[in-house]
Phi, psi and omega in degrees: 000083179262134179273339180221156181290117184297320187295322177293320178296314178297318184292315178303325187256009178290188181106179193294318176247061184294168176238129171268122183305143179279139178210177182227151173284121180275324186065208169212173196282342181268355187216131177284334182245160182236134179286144173242128186249156174291328178224164191280056176204148181281354177278348179284174176286147181279141175270336181169193177223149176226143184284155176297136181093352171303131174294141172218169181231119184277115187242010177176171178208152175213113181059229174276022189240154170238141174263122186238152179244148179198164176269136174193134181057233182281357180267105169280155169224117194272037182270167177229183175297347178273354173123185175241121172297126190294337172308331184251015182287331175312331180278355186264155166286150182221157176178178178263143175215149183299136175314316181293346180260015182225137177244115178282129184256342174310145179269000000 
């Protein structure tokens, strides 16, 4: 459920001081939490789980997978609904999530 063409968003916001678009975990109707993976495959280890509605920032894509940054535990993530400035991405938790489980909200 992508609300804006992700490829265009990422291309338009690239560069040295790029911005990762704001999104939320859409999940699915059968589960309250969505798995986050270490690599873009369900065979890899899980990096964590996020609740439906959790804010994330989409900083990359590979096939049907999105590379997301998010706040969790000791990892703060200084993004806003306007996106995440990549200069501050090092403070975020990171992982891969299936594209169909994310709703990109950036305009």
